N, C-alpha and C positions, 0 to 999 in steps of 0.2 A: 193869792192867784187877782192880777190886773182885771179890773170891774169897768163900768162904762166911764166912769169920770177919766180911769186913766189910757184907755183906747179911743176913746175920743180926743184926749190932746194928744194924743198918735196923730191920730188921721188931721186934725187939723195942723199941724207941725210941719207932717210927710208934706201934704199936698204945696204946700210955701217950697218945697224943694224938687221933688220928683217925676213930678206929676212933663210929659211928654220930651223926657230925655232919652235919649239911647242905650236900652242895655247894651253894655260892652262885652259883657261875661257874668257866669255864673260859675259859683265853688259847692258844692256841696261836700262837705265830709260826715255828712251821716246818712246815710241811705234810708232810714226808717224815719227820720223826720215831717218825707217828699213821700205821694203815692204813686208815683210814675219810677222807671229807672232814670239813675242819673242820666244815660245820655238823653233821653225824652225831655224830661224836665230842662236840662241844658239847651237841646236846638229850640224846643217852644219859645224860652225865653228871651235867648241873644238874637237881638238885632228885631227885636219888640220893647212896646214902651208903654208907660203906667197910663191911663188919662184919667183915671177916676180914682178915687181913694172912699171908701165906703166903712160904715160901721155898723153892725146888724149885735148887739149883745157884747158879748167879751170876743166877739170877731171882728176882725178887718177883713172887705176884700177890696184885691186890687186888681179892678178892673184894665185887663191888657188892650190896646189898639186891634189885635188879631179877634174878639171877641170873649177869649179863655178868659178865667180868673184865677184868682191866687187868694187862697182862703188861708187866714192868719188866725191859730186857737195859742194864745202863751203859756198856757195852763199857770202850772206854779213852778214860779223859776224864772218863765221865758221875758224877755227884755230885746231893744230892738238900739242900735246906735248909727247915728249917718256921720262918716265921714272921712279922711285920708289915711292908708293905713300907718301913717305915724299919729294922729291921734287916735285909733283904736284901742280901748280898752285891753287888757289883758286879760281876755276871758275867752273860752277857749267858744267856736263859732259853728252852727250846725248847718248854718246856708251864709251864703256871701250874694246879693247881687251889685254887680259892678255898674254904675253909669260913668263912664271915661273916670276919672281920678277920685270923685268919692262913690263910696259904699255904703249899702244897707247892709248892715249885720244881723242876723237872728242868731238873738244869744239865750242858750238857757232852755233851749227847745228840748231836752229830755224826755218831758211829759207832754209838750205843744207839739205842734204839726203845720205845716205849710204844705198846701195839696194846690194841686191844680185842675182845675175844675172847667166845664163848661158852665154856661147860664147856667141850662136847666140842672145839673148835675146840684148846684153850689143851693138854687132854690128848694130842692128836694132835703139839702141837707139841712134848711134854714125851717124849714115847714113847720118844726112843734113847738117852737119858738114863740112864747108868748107876744104880745103889745110892745112898743119900745117907752118906757115912762115916761121920757123928753116929748111924743111923738106931738105935732101939733092938733092932731087929733084925738089925746090923753083928752081926758078933762074929768072933772070930781063923779059923774056920774055913770061916767063907766070905767073908774075905777074900782067904784064901789060893784057893777055888775061884773066887776072878774073876782073879787072876792066871797060872793055874795054865793054861800054854800059849801063854802072851804068851811074845810074843820084843820085842827090842826094851833099849832103857835103862829104866833106874827114873824118869827126869826124864818122861820121855813116855808112859810107863804111866801116872805119877801124875796128867799135865795131861790125859790122855786121856778126854773127858765119858760116853765109851762105857762103859766101864769101872768109874770109882771119877768121883761129880759133885760137883762143887763147888771143886775144885782147881788151881789153877793156876803162874804162874810164882814168886810169892814163895815158897808153903805146901810146893810142892814142894823146894826146897833146903833149907827150914826144918823138913823132916818127915826126909831124906835126911841133915841135921848132928845132930836127936835120936838116929837110930837110927846113929848114926856110918858111914854108907853115901857112897859118892861118885855126885852123882849121873847119873854114866856110867857105873853097876855094871850089869848085863847083870839083866834080871826073871825071866830063866830062869834065873840063878844062885841067885837070892836065896829063889826058891819051891824048888831042891832044897834047902835047907837048912832046916827048921823053926823051927832057933833064929834065924836070920835073916827070918826071916818074921812069926814070934811080936815078934821087937824093930821089925822097920819098920810091923805094925801098933797096936804100944803110942805109939811114935812117932807116928804118923797121927792118933790119938784124943787125946793130950796135946798138942798141938802146934794142932790145930784148939779143941780145949776153952778153951787158954787164950787164946787167938789173940780167938778169939768174944769172951769174959770181958772183951779188955781193950778192946774196941772195932776191934780190925783199924789196916789201916792207911793211910787214909782222909787227907787233909793239911786238910778243911776241918770244923768242926764240924756236925753234924746244925742246928742251934740254939743259941740263946746261951742260955749259963749250961754246955751241954753241955760236961762236961772226959772224957768216957771215951770219944768217937769220935775213932780216929787212936792211940791209946795206945800200945798194940803196936806203933807201928814206932818206937820206942826201944828194942822190947826183942826185936826181928829179930837174930838173931848171924851170920848169912850174906848173907839177900839185899840187894844193893845195897851191899856192904861190902868190894867190894875193896879190898885193899892193906889195910886197918886187924889189927889185930892180933884171933886168934879167942880168945872171952871164955875158950872151955875146953881149952885145949892149951898159949897162947901165938904159935902161928902164923902165917903171912899169911896174909887171905884171899884168893883168884883167882875168876877170872871165865872162863869156858867157852863156846863155843857147839857147844851139841850139838843136832841136828838143826833149826839155825836159830834154835833157844831158846836165850838167855843162862841162864847158870846159874853158881851163888857156891857154893862150898864150901873149906875146909880139907882142903890138900891132906897135915898132918899127922895131922890123928886122924879122918881120913874115909878109907875104906878098899874099895877097888874086891871085889867080891863076887866 
């Protein structure tokens, strides 16, 4: 599932191409992907334009000139492509938003969605999300306060969108690795140690910033000539690397299940808190 770095990469790249361009047509191939009738969706978008692209957690929010919002969640398997009809990948699309000779293709949204909302509806939909880990107001003290009183494992804490928004399976493992902690470490034990809390905070910051700057781990480029999207996939240290050699200590990366979620770690250089 695309996480904060993937969606931030999409936000940055799309903002360079789609802002203030007239929407000339809309195709809805799967009505379950949207939250209105096809006629309403098409009529609201056609002749409109996107003036701003925002990311909130794992969502993209497209701000329309008429004050409405398009809220996108890719869920599992969703991705985007920007290009001409000739450039489009051979994949089924659920929604297509046309900007003259270029189209923004929404691909693989069998579980994801693209909802048309008012600003108030969008705020309500995001109300339960925790703060952004890379927000300028986030610091070590606030991070510690978010974890204070929490029970459970480091893995389940990091992926809990009500505590901190935007981190999922991949980056929770990468953050744990960077901090030298096992994903199974108890959150309450980490919080009881200022040194471990500081180490975890800086690991979260560095991993997410590096991954976002390197385009995340998406498997398909956003457009032709895009060499950035997915570049971080080669740099994942432990995620989906079961049986491979740890790049830090030479140990062997293992996979475990933690509360139904897969987790990858190095048993040699990652320690239980």
